FIKOLZA-1660 file (N, C-alpha, C; in steps of 0.1 Angstrom, whole numbers, plus 5000, padded with zeros to 4 digits):
% residues 55
   i   px   py   pz ch aa at
   1 4083 3356 6033  A  M  N
   1 4079 3372 6036  A  M CA
   1 4097 3375 6042  A  M  C
   2 4101 3388 6039  A  T  N
   2 4114 3391 6042  A  T CA
   2 4112 3394 6055  A  T  C
   3 4120 3391 6067  A  A  N
   3 4116 3401 6080  A  A CA
   3 4121 3417 6079  A  A  C
   4 4116 3421 6089  A  L  N
   4 4117 3438 6091  A  L CA
   4 4132 3437 6099  A  L  C
   5 4136 3450 6097  A  R  N
   5 4154 3449 6107  A  R CA
   5 4145 3462 6115  A  R  C
   6 4148 3463 6131  A  L  N
   6 4146 3466 6137  A  L CA
   6 4159 3472 6145  A  L  C
   7 4163 3489 6139  A  G  N
   7 4175 3493 6149  A  G CA
   7 4173 3496 6161  A  G  C
   8 4177 3497 6169  A  T  N
   8 4181 3497 6187  A  T CA
   8 4194 3500 6187  A  T  C
   9 4195 3511 6200  A  R  N
   9 4207 3509 6209  A  R CA
   9 4204 3499 6219  A  R  C
  10 4217 3498 6226  A  R  N
  10 4216 3481 6237  A  R CA
  10 4209 3492 6248  A  R  C
  11 4207 3502 6252  A  S  N
  11 4203 3507 6263  A  S CA
  11 4191 3500 6269  A  S  C
  12 4185 3504 6285  A  A  N
  12 4176 3491 6284  A  A CA
  12 4161 3500 6281  A  A  C
  13 4167 3517 6287  A  L  N
  13 4154 3526 6271  A  L CA
  13 4148 3517 6260  A  L  C
  14 4161 3521 6254  A  A  N
  14 4159 3516 6237  A  A CA
  14 4157 3502 6233  A  A  C
  15 4160 3493 6241  A  T  N
  15 4156 3480 6240  A  T CA
  15 4142 3476 6246  A  T  C
  16 4133 3485 6252  A  T  N
  16 4123 3482 6257  A  T CA
  16 4113 3485 6247  A  T  C
  17 4118 3500 6247  A  Q  N
  17 4108 3506 6232  A  Q CA
  17 4111 3499 6219  A  Q  C
  18 4120 3497 6217  A  S  N
  18 4120 3488 6206  A  S CA
  18 4115 3477 6206  A  S  C
  19 4118 3471 6214  A  G  N
  19 4108 3456 6218  A  G CA
  19 4091 3455 6218  A  G  C
  20 4092 3469 6225  A  W  N
  20 4072 3468 6224  A  W CA
  20 4066 3476 6211  A  W  C
  21 4076 3481 6204  A  V  N
  21 4076 3482 6186  A  V CA
  21 4071 3471 6178  A  V  C
  22 4080 3459 6181  A  A  N
  22 4083 3449 6173  A  A CA
  22 4068 3439 6179  A  A  C
  23 4065 3442 6192  A  D  N
  23 4058 3434 6192  A  D CA
  23 4043 3437 6189  A  D  C
  24 4045 3454 6185  A  R  N
  24 4028 3457 6178  A  R CA
  24 4029 3452 6163  A  R  C
  25 4043 3452 6157  A  L  N
  25 4044 3450 6141  A  L CA
  25 4043 3436 6142  A  L  C
  26 4044 3429 6154  A  R  N
  26 4044 3412 6148  A  R CA
  26 4023 3408 6152  A  R  C
  27 4020 3415 6163  A  E  N
  27 4005 3415 6166  A  E CA
  27 4002 3419 6148  A  E  C
  28 4007 3426 6141  A  A  N
  28 3999 3432 6128  A  A CA
  28 4002 3421 6113  A  A  C
  29 4007 3409 6120  A  G  N
  29 4017 3403 6110  A  G CA
  29 4026 3403 6106  A  G  C
  30 4038 3409 6109  A  H  N
  30 4052 3412 6107  A  H CA
  30 4062 3403 6112  A  H  C
  31 4072 3397 6102  A  D  N
  31 4086 3391 6111  A  D CA
  31 4089 3402 6111  A  D  C
  32 4100 3403 6126  A  V  N
  32 4104 3415 6131  A  V CA
  32 4124 3408 6137  A  V  C
  33 4131 3415 6132  A  E  N
  33 4145 3408 6137  A  E CA
  33 4148 3423 6142  A  E  C
  34 4150 3425 6154  A  I  N
  34 4156 3434 6161  A  I CA
  34 4172 3434 6161  A  I  C
  35 4182 3445 6157  A  V  N
  35 4196 3445 6156  A  V CA
  35 4198 3458 6161  A  V  C
  36 4208 3454 6172  A  E  N
  36 4214 3465 6181  A  E CA
  36 4225 3467 6172  A  E  C
  37 4226 3484 6176  A  I  N
  37 4234 3492 6168  A  I CA
  37 4241 3501 6182  A  I  C
  38 4259 3500 6178  A  T  N
  38 4260 3504 6186  A  T CA
  38 4272 3520 6176  A  T  C
  39 4269 3527 6188  A  T  N
  39 4272 3541 6178  A  T CA
  39 4288 3547 6187  A  T  C
  40 4293 3555 6178  A  E  N
  40 4304 3562 6186  A  E CA
  40 4306 3570 6198  A  E  C
  41 4292 3578 6203  A  G  N
  41 4289 3579 6217  A  G CA
  41 4288 3564 6225  A  G  C
  42 4285 3555 6222  A  D  N
  42 4286 3548 6236  A  D CA
  42 4299 3543 6234  A  D  C
  43 4305 3542 6221  A  V  N
  43 4318 3538 6227  A  V CA
  43 4333 3544 6229  A  V  C
  44 4324 3557 6227  A  S  N
  44 4334 3573 6229  A  S CA
  44 4335 3577 6247  A  S  C
  45 4346 3578 6253  A  G  N
  45 4346 3581 6267  A  G CA
  45 4345 3598 6266  A  G  C
  46 4347 3605 6259  A  E  N
  46 4344 3620 6257  A  E CA
  46 4333 3624 6258  A  E  C
  47 4336 3638 6265  A  L  N
  47 4320 3643 6270  A  L CA
  47 4311 3647 6257  A  L  C
  48 4303 3651 6256  A  L  N
  48 4297 3653 6241  A  L CA
  48 4301 3669 6238  A  L  C
  49 4302 3679 6250  A  T  N
  49 4310 3694 6248  A  T CA
  49 4322 3692 6245  A  T  C
  50 4329 3681 6250  A  A  N
  50 4341 3681 6243  A  A CA
  50 4348 3682 6227  A  A  C
  51 4338 3675 6221  A  I  N
  51 4338 3671 6209  A  I CA
  51 4328 3681 6200  A  I  C
  52 4326 3694 6204  A  G  N
  52 4319 3704 6200  A  G CA
  52 4302 3702 6201  A  G  C
  53 4297 3693 6207  A  G  N
  53 4284 3690 6206  A  G CA
  53 4275 3697 6215  A  G  C
  54 4265 3695 6210  A  T  N
  54 4252 3703 6224  A  T CA
  54 4244 3693 6229  A  T  C
  55 4234 3690 6239  A  G  N
  55 4226 3683 6240  A  G CA
  55 4216 3685 6237  A  G  C
% end
């Protein structure tokens, strides 16, 4: 069976939440691979408001 790939950011909250979801999927009999994703916002030092975004 091919593993499900579960994407998550690297923050403590995101990895905790995705770990919980992965555990539930494993309990249901699925193979799960957690894949860390880095977004442009994670590496950029610019404020969201400076690039025209809103929170």
